[in-house]
Residue frames relative to the residue before (quaternion, step in Angstrom):
aa qw qx qy qz dx dy dz
X 1.0000 0.0000 0.0000 0.0000 0.00 0.00 0.00
X 0.1569 0.8218 -0.5250 0.1562 3.50 1.16 0.70
X 0.7850 0.3087 -0.2389 0.4810 3.58 -0.85 0.94
X 0.5850 0.5632 -0.3892 0.4349 3.64 1.15 -0.30
X 0.0998 -0.8270 0.5530 0.0150 3.55 -0.66 1.10
X 0.7969 0.1565 -0.0723 0.5790 3.59 1.15 -0.56
X 0.2228 -0.7309 0.6329 0.1249 3.49 -1.29 0.69
X 0.1203 -0.7695 0.6240 0.0632 3.57 -0.88 0.98
X 0.1960 -0.8287 0.5215 0.0534 3.54 -0.75 1.02
X 0.3982 -0.5994 0.6401 0.2692 3.49 -1.15 0.80
X 0.3192 -0.7884 0.5026 0.1546 3.60 -1.01 0.72
X 0.7149 0.4161 -0.2724 0.4915 3.63 0.64 -1.04
X 0.8233 0.1770 -0.1580 0.5156 3.56 -0.60 1.13
X 0.7215 0.4100 -0.2567 0.4954 3.60 1.00 -0.72
X 0.7847 0.2566 -0.1165 0.5521 3.57 0.89 -0.97
X 0.8040 0.1761 -0.0800 0.5623 3.60 0.98 -0.81
X 0.4399 -0.6835 0.5336 0.2334 3.53 -1.27 0.66
X 0.1795 -0.8336 0.5130 0.0991 3.55 0.16 1.31
X 0.6555 0.5679 -0.3321 0.3708 3.57 0.90 -0.92
X 0.7032 0.4504 -0.2715 0.4785 3.59 0.72 -1.04
X 0.6593 0.5185 -0.3199 0.4406 3.60 0.96 -0.82
X 0.7096 0.4412 -0.2811 0.4719 3.61 0.85 -0.83
X 0.5860 0.5493 -0.3627 0.4726 3.59 1.11 -0.59
X 0.6523 0.5116 -0.3155 0.4618 3.58 0.94 -0.86
X 0.6361 0.5208 -0.3256 0.4670 3.57 1.01 -0.80
X 0.6509 0.5224 -0.3156 0.4515 3.58 0.95 -0.82
X 0.6888 0.4914 -0.2782 0.4547 3.54 0.89 -0.93
X 0.6758 0.5036 -0.3025 0.4452 3.59 1.18 -0.50
X 0.4613 0.7252 -0.4352 0.2681 3.61 1.23 -0.20
X 0.7438 -0.2479 0.1826 0.5932 3.57 0.93 -0.93
X 0.6184 -0.5622 0.3837 0.3928 3.58 -1.08 0.58
X 0.6589 0.5228 -0.3269 0.4309 3.59 0.90 -0.81
X 0.6831 0.4672 -0.2910 0.4800 3.57 0.90 -0.87
X 0.6143 0.5575 -0.3510 0.4344 3.56 1.03 -0.77
X 0.6939 0.4680 -0.2758 0.4726 3.57 1.05 -0.78
X 0.7762 0.4245 -0.1915 0.4250 3.56 0.90 -0.92
X 0.7065 0.4360 -0.2701 0.4877 3.59 1.13 -0.52
X 0.3635 -0.6860 0.5870 0.2296 3.53 -1.14 0.78
X 0.1770 -0.8539 0.4744 0.1203 3.58 0.28 1.25
X 0.5984 0.5297 -0.4096 0.4400 3.70 0.89 -0.49
X 0.6728 0.4818 -0.2950 0.4777 3.58 0.96 -0.83
X 0.6454 0.5175 -0.3283 0.4559 3.60 0.96 -0.84
X 0.7035 0.4686 -0.2918 0.4476 3.59 0.80 -0.97
X 0.6310 0.5173 -0.3396 0.4678 3.60 1.00 -0.74
X 0.6502 0.5200 -0.3037 0.4631 3.57 0.98 -0.89
X 0.6243 0.5407 -0.3211 0.4634 3.56 1.01 -0.86
X 0.6905 0.4781 -0.2715 0.4700 3.55 0.89 -1.00
X 0.6213 0.5557 -0.3447 0.4317 3.60 1.02 -0.68
X 0.6489 0.5099 -0.3109 0.4714 3.62 1.18 -0.47
X 0.4923 0.7035 -0.4030 0.3167 3.58 1.28 -0.28
X 0.7300 0.4356 -0.2651 0.4550 3.60 0.61 -1.06
X 0.6447 0.5042 -0.3565 0.4507 3.67 0.83 -0.74
X 0.6361 0.5126 -0.3378 0.4674 3.62 1.03 -0.70
X 0.6569 0.4947 -0.3107 0.4766 3.59 0.98 -0.82
X 0.6027 0.5750 -0.3439 0.4335 3.58 1.03 -0.78
X 0.6477 0.5246 -0.3284 0.4444 3.58 0.95 -0.82
X 0.6335 0.5087 -0.3290 0.4814 3.58 1.09 -0.69
X 0.6713 0.5100 -0.3065 0.4418 3.59 0.88 -0.97
X 0.6965 0.4638 -0.2669 0.4780 3.60 1.07 -0.74
X 0.5195 -0.6593 0.4082 0.3590 3.57 1.25 -0.08
X 0.4797 0.6827 -0.4278 0.3475 3.57 1.26 0.19
X 0.7626 0.1521 -0.1014 0.6204 3.60 1.27 -0.29
X 0.5247 -0.6377 0.4491 0.3412 3.60 -1.06 0.62
X 0.5726 -0.5553 0.4520 0.3994 3.56 -1.19 0.46
X 0.0857 0.7591 -0.6425 0.0600 3.55 -1.13 0.76
X 0.6222 -0.5609 0.3854 0.3870 3.58 -1.15 0.53
X 0.6392 -0.5702 0.3613 0.3684 3.51 -1.16 0.61
X 0.5729 0.5803 -0.3902 0.4276 3.62 1.04 -0.56
X 0.6550 0.5013 -0.3200 0.4662 3.60 0.97 -0.77
X 0.6368 0.5095 -0.3211 0.4814 3.59 1.03 -0.72
X 0.6326 0.5284 -0.3187 0.4681 3.56 0.99 -0.83
X 0.6486 0.5214 -0.3285 0.4467 3.61 0.98 -0.79
X 0.6990 0.4705 -0.2848 0.4571 3.58 0.85 -0.94
X 0.6935 0.4588 -0.2921 0.4725 3.58 0.92 -0.81
X 0.5636 0.5723 -0.3929 0.4477 3.60 1.16 -0.42
X 0.6314 0.5366 -0.3369 0.4472 3.59 0.92 -0.88
X 0.6536 0.5040 -0.3105 0.4716 3.59 0.89 -0.92
X 0.6750 0.5245 -0.2935 0.4279 3.57 0.90 -0.97
X 0.6728 0.4988 -0.3045 0.4537 3.56 0.87 -0.93
X 0.6258 0.5420 -0.3302 0.4535 3.54 1.05 -0.76
X 0.6626 0.5173 -0.2925 0.4558 3.58 0.88 -1.02
X 0.7721 0.3617 -0.1933 0.4854 3.61 0.92 -0.85
X 0.5120 -0.6994 0.3963 0.3027 3.56 1.23 0.28
X 0.3926 0.6854 -0.5132 0.3359 3.58 1.10 0.62
X 0.0216 0.8260 -0.5580 0.0764 3.56 -0.25 1.27
X 0.7679 0.4035 -0.2640 0.4217 3.50 -1.32 0.23
X 0.4683 0.6655 -0.4564 0.3598 3.57 1.19 0.37
X 0.3815 -0.7580 0.4883 0.2039 3.54 -0.39 1.30
X 0.6641 -0.5218 0.3590 0.3972 3.55 -1.21 0.54
X 0.6409 0.5374 -0.3303 0.4375 3.59 0.96 -0.86
X 0.6616 0.4961 -0.2976 0.4771 3.58 1.05 -0.76
X 0.6194 0.5161 -0.3436 0.4816 3.59 1.08 -0.72
X 0.6452 0.5157 -0.3293 0.4576 3.58 1.00 -0.70
X 0.5877 0.5596 -0.3608 0.4597 3.58 1.15 -0.63
X 0.6566 0.4958 -0.3131 0.4744 3.58 1.01 -0.80
X 0.6463 0.5014 -0.3354 0.4673 3.60 0.90 -0.77
X 0.6965 0.4703 -0.2828 0.4623 3.61 0.92 -0.86
X 0.5008 0.6532 -0.4292 0.3719 3.62 1.25 -0.28
X 0.5931 0.5730 -0.3582 0.4379 3.60 1.17 -0.54
X 0.6259 0.5189 -0.3384 0.4737 3.62 1.27 -0.21
X 0.7495 0.3492 -0.1765 0.5340 3.59 1.30 -0.23
X 0.2423 0.7852 -0.5262 0.2190 3.56 0.89 0.95
X 0.4036 -0.7370 0.4889 0.2344 3.56 -0.84 0.98
X 0.4923 -0.6519 0.4861 0.3105 3.62 -1.06 0.69
X 0.5414 -0.5337 0.5170 0.3935 3.54 -1.30 0.34
X 0.6575 -0.5638 0.3210 0.3832 3.59 -1.10 0.66
X 0.7105 0.4576 -0.2589 0.4677 3.61 1.06 -0.62
X 0.5059 0.7113 -0.4132 0.2594 3.60 1.15 -0.42
X 0.7162 0.4624 -0.2760 0.4439 3.58 0.67 -1.10
X 0.7064 0.4299 -0.3009 0.4750 3.65 0.73 -0.89
X 0.6472 0.5194 -0.3361 0.4455 3.59 1.00 -0.70
X 0.6501 0.4995 -0.3136 0.4791 3.59 0.97 -0.81
X 0.6285 0.5414 -0.3406 0.4425 3.59 0.96 -0.78
X 0.6711 0.4845 -0.3036 0.4720 3.56 0.98 -0.79
X 0.6647 0.5080 -0.3007 0.4578 3.59 0.94 -0.87
X 0.6311 0.5658 -0.3326 0.4134 3.56 1.05 -0.74
X 0.5627 0.5999 -0.3886 0.4153 3.61 1.18 -0.40
X 0.7793 0.3307 -0.1591 0.5079 3.58 1.09 -0.65
X 0.7963 0.2320 -0.0899 0.5513 3.58 1.06 -0.75
X 0.5040 -0.5318 0.5650 0.3793 3.52 -1.41 0.26
X 0.1215 -0.7927 0.5938 0.0648 3.62 -0.92 0.86
X 0.0520 0.7983 -0.5948 0.0790 3.55 -0.94 0.90
X 0.4718 -0.5998 0.5517 0.3366 3.51 -1.26 0.42
X 0.0352 0.7475 -0.6613 -0.0521 3.52 -1.32 0.29
X 0.1998 0.8192 -0.4769 0.2482 3.50 0.35 1.35
X 0.5407 -0.5870 0.4903 0.3504 3.55 -1.33 0.30
X 0.5020 0.6388 -0.4235 0.4007 3.59 1.26 -0.17
X 0.5379 -0.6159 0.4598 0.3462 3.56 -1.13 0.54
X 0.6764 -0.4716 0.3675 0.4301 3.55 -1.30 0.31
X 0.6678 0.5056 -0.3148 0.4465 3.61 0.86 -0.94
X 0.6539 0.4983 -0.3209 0.4702 3.61 0.94 -0.85
X 0.6547 0.5038 -0.3155 0.4669 3.62 0.91 -0.85
X 0.6258 0.5376 -0.3444 0.4480 3.60 0.96 -0.76
X 0.6502 0.5038 -0.3075 0.4784 3.56 1.04 -0.81
X 0.6524 0.5029 -0.3273 0.4630 3.61 0.96 -0.79
X 0.6270 0.5371 -0.3296 0.4580 3.57 0.98 -0.82
X 0.6783 0.4816 -0.2827 0.4775 3.59 0.93 -0.94
X 0.6733 0.5140 -0.3036 0.4362 3.56 0.86 -0.98
X 0.7895 0.3435 -0.1653 0.4810 3.58 0.82 -0.97
X 0.3951 -0.7115 0.4925 0.3086 3.61 1.21 -0.21
X 0.2603 0.8027 -0.4967 0.2029 3.57 1.05 0.74
X 0.3060 -0.8045 0.4838 0.1585 3.59 -0.56 1.15
X 0.1614 0.7781 -0.5838 0.1666 3.58 0.31 1.28
X 0.4504 -0.6665 0.5225 0.2826 3.54 -1.16 0.60
X 0.8110 0.0980 0.0053 0.5767 3.59 1.01 -0.87
X 0.2738 -0.7094 0.6227 0.1842 3.52 -1.26 0.56
X 0.0318 0.7804 -0.6205 0.0706 3.56 -0.46 1.26
X 0.0774 -0.8192 0.5670 -0.0371 3.52 -0.95 0.96
X 0.5905 -0.5374 0.4612 0.3871 3.54 -1.24 0.40
X 0.5094 0.6514 -0.4068 0.3882 3.56 1.21 -0.47
X 0.6185 0.5600 -0.3490 0.4267 3.62 1.02 -0.68
X 0.7303 0.3733 -0.2345 0.5218 3.60 1.13 -0.56
X 0.3614 -0.7610 0.4646 0.2728 3.60 1.29 -0.07
X 0.6549 0.3590 -0.3528 0.5637 3.52 1.01 0.96
X 0.4567 -0.6946 0.4871 0.2678 3.55 -1.25 -0.17
X 0.5580 -0.5529 0.4798 0.3908 3.58 -1.16 0.45
X 0.6070 -0.1416 -0.7740 -0.1110 1.54 -2.15 1.30
X 0.1659 0.7740 -0.5862 0.1725 3.63 0.88 0.81
X 0.5065 -0.6713 0.4395 0.3157 3.63 -0.77 0.94
X 0.5676 0.6125 -0.3882 0.3898 3.65 1.10 -0.56
X 0.6008 0.5672 -0.3700 0.4249 3.61 1.05 -0.67
X 0.7086 0.4510 -0.2716 0.4698 3.62 0.82 -0.96
X 0.6469 0.5102 -0.3331 0.4584 3.60 0.95 -0.78
X 0.6513 0.5104 -0.3155 0.4645 3.56 0.99 -0.84
X 0.6287 0.5296 -0.3388 0.4577 3.61 0.99 -0.73
X 0.6582 0.4983 -0.3147 0.4684 3.59 0.85 -0.93
X 0.6559 0.5165 -0.3130 0.4528 3.58 0.95 -0.85
X 0.6583 0.5106 -0.3017 0.4636 3.58 0.95 -0.81
X 0.6683 0.4657 -0.2919 0.5013 3.56 1.18 -0.59
X 0.4223 -0.7195 0.4492 0.3198 3.59 1.26 -0.25
X 0.5775 0.5861 -0.3448 0.4518 3.51 1.26 0.61
X 0.4755 -0.5935 0.5466 0.3506 3.52 -1.28 0.35
X 0.6486 -0.5543 0.3379 0.3974 3.62 -1.05 0.64
X 0.6583 0.5302 -0.3343 0.4169 3.64 0.95 -0.76
X 0.6646 0.4766 -0.3160 0.4809 3.61 1.22 -0.14
X 0.6381 0.4750 -0.3110 0.5201 3.56 1.36 0.22
X 0.1639 -0.7656 0.6144 0.0981 3.56 -1.09 0.77
X 0.2669 -0.7415 0.5944 0.1600 3.59 -0.85 1.00
X 0.1390 -0.7765 0.6132 0.0419 3.55 -0.93 1.01
X 0.2214 0.7819 -0.5485 0.1968 3.58 -0.64 1.10
X 0.4397 -0.6696 0.5393 0.2596 3.52 -1.34 0.42
X 0.6855 0.4909 -0.2488 0.4767 3.55 1.35 -0.12
X 0.4535 -0.7299 0.4421 0.2573 3.61 -0.50 1.18
X 0.6441 0.5330 -0.3493 0.4230 3.63 0.94 -0.79
X 0.6224 0.5425 -0.3227 0.4627 3.57 1.10 -0.74
X 0.6810 0.4840 -0.2778 0.4741 3.55 0.94 -0.95
X 0.6397 0.5239 -0.3351 0.4518 3.60 0.95 -0.77
X 0.6589 0.4972 -0.3114 0.4708 3.59 0.96 -0.83
X 0.6546 0.4960 -0.3229 0.4704 3.62 0.95 -0.78
X 0.6410 0.5331 -0.3179 0.4514 3.55 0.98 -0.87
X 0.6474 0.5590 -0.3223 0.4056 3.57 0.99 -0.78
X 0.7149 0.3857 -0.2567 0.5237 3.59 1.20 -0.44
X 0.7073 -0.5099 0.2473 0.4226 3.58 1.25 0.29
X 0.4545 0.6680 -0.4702 0.3550 3.62 1.24 0.07
X 0.4140 -0.5879 0.6114 0.3304 3.51 -1.36 0.32
X 0.2371 -0.8120 0.5231 0.1040 3.61 -1.13 0.44
X 0.0619 -0.7697 0.6345 0.0321 3.53 -1.20 0.70
X 0.2465 -0.7692 0.5796 0.1079 3.54 -0.85 1.07
X 0.1149 -0.7662 0.6295 0.0592 3.57 -0.96 0.91
X 0.3582 -0.7616 0.5064 0.1877 3.55 -0.72 1.12
X 0.0166 0.7922 -0.6073 0.0575 3.56 -0.78 1.12
X 0.1030 -0.8546 0.5063 0.0513 3.61 0.41 1.16
X 0.7138 0.4546 -0.2612 0.4644 3.61 1.15 -0.49
X 0.3516 0.7589 -0.5026 0.2187 3.64 1.20 0.08
X 0.7742 0.2404 -0.1292 0.5711 3.60 0.95 -0.86
X 0.6258 -0.5561 0.3434 0.4257 3.59 1.06 0.65
X 0.6788 -0.5009 0.2754 0.4610 3.57 1.16 0.61
X 0.5205 0.6638 -0.4133 0.3430 3.62 1.25 -0.04
X 0.7853 0.1549 -0.0577 0.5966 3.57 1.10 -0.70
X 0.0443 0.7901 -0.6081 0.0631 3.56 -0.69 1.07
X 0.2547 -0.7798 0.5565 0.1312 3.56 -0.51 1.19
X 0.3817 -0.7121 0.5390 0.2382 3.58 -0.83 0.96
X 0.5719 -0.5888 0.4161 0.3912 3.62 -1.04 0.51
X 0.4803 -0.6530 0.4897 0.3211 3.60 -0.90 0.78
X 0.5745 -0.6383 0.3978 0.3229 3.57 -1.02 0.79
X 0.7780 0.3963 -0.1785 0.4537 3.56 1.03 -0.80
X 0.3822 0.7022 -0.5192 0.3022 3.63 1.10 0.45
X 0.5495 -0.6110 0.4531 0.3455 3.56 -1.21 0.47
X 0.7892 0.0542 0.0106 0.6116 3.57 1.07 -0.82
X 0.0647 -0.7416 0.6643 0.0676 3.56 -1.15 0.72
X 0.0485 -0.8259 0.5597 -0.0487 3.55 -0.71 1.18
X 0.5577 -0.6181 0.4509 0.3220 3.54 -1.20 0.61
X 0.7621 -0.1376 0.1017 0.6245 3.57 1.13 -0.66
X 0.7188 -0.4482 0.2825 0.4500 3.61 -1.21 -0.04
X 0.5947 0.5384 -0.3738 0.4656 3.61 1.07 -0.47
X 0.6442 0.5045 -0.3099 0.4841 3.54 1.02 -0.78
X 0.6112 0.5361 -0.3418 0.4713 3.57 1.09 -0.73
X 0.6325 0.5185 -0.3355 0.4675 3.60 0.96 -0.78
X 0.6300 0.5155 -0.3407 0.4704 3.62 1.00 -0.76
X 0.7123 0.4733 -0.2762 0.4385 3.60 0.83 -0.98
X 0.7215 0.4005 -0.2534 0.5049 3.61 1.10 -0.52
X 0.4056 0.7233 -0.4742 0.2957 3.62 1.23 0.09
């Protein structure tokens, strides 16, 4: 990994467990909803609307807006599809704000702490800066910088997101490594000159979807602690 000076991390799914955290938030809304709603199905369906909504922004079919706004609109669609009715606006806002309080995977904090001794560490997420700041505070995530697609006013995997991140770090792309559990994110970063590291997260979708490591990544790791071992 000669020449790599900074690691940028995807956050949802790679560093934090969005699925379990948002399901827990849904189940805590009220006893009646907890009993009547299929929260694993609701949360998965909500997340499945995420990329199509971002794609519309990237294609210029919709204006850029913060991720909280996208989560609000896609939540409305999701609740309708799953027949979750009678959810007051304040409770819907609790669900949207749950994305600000996602718990890290067990290896994330110690792994990041080890990597930070050798590399600059930064987020590189579609979440807004404010949302990422809340996640960092909630999970005690030891990042040096908070970088967001918000800085480029578009969303990953638009190349502008990765180029903007490298520029903000004051580095050429070849001196930055993108770390993610999602092959499409790594492929887009690689296309602009980043080095790449795949982190295996078989439980991101509750074991339903497991992305195999791309063949052309620089490093494939079992988790962030394993990544620290491989980059030592």
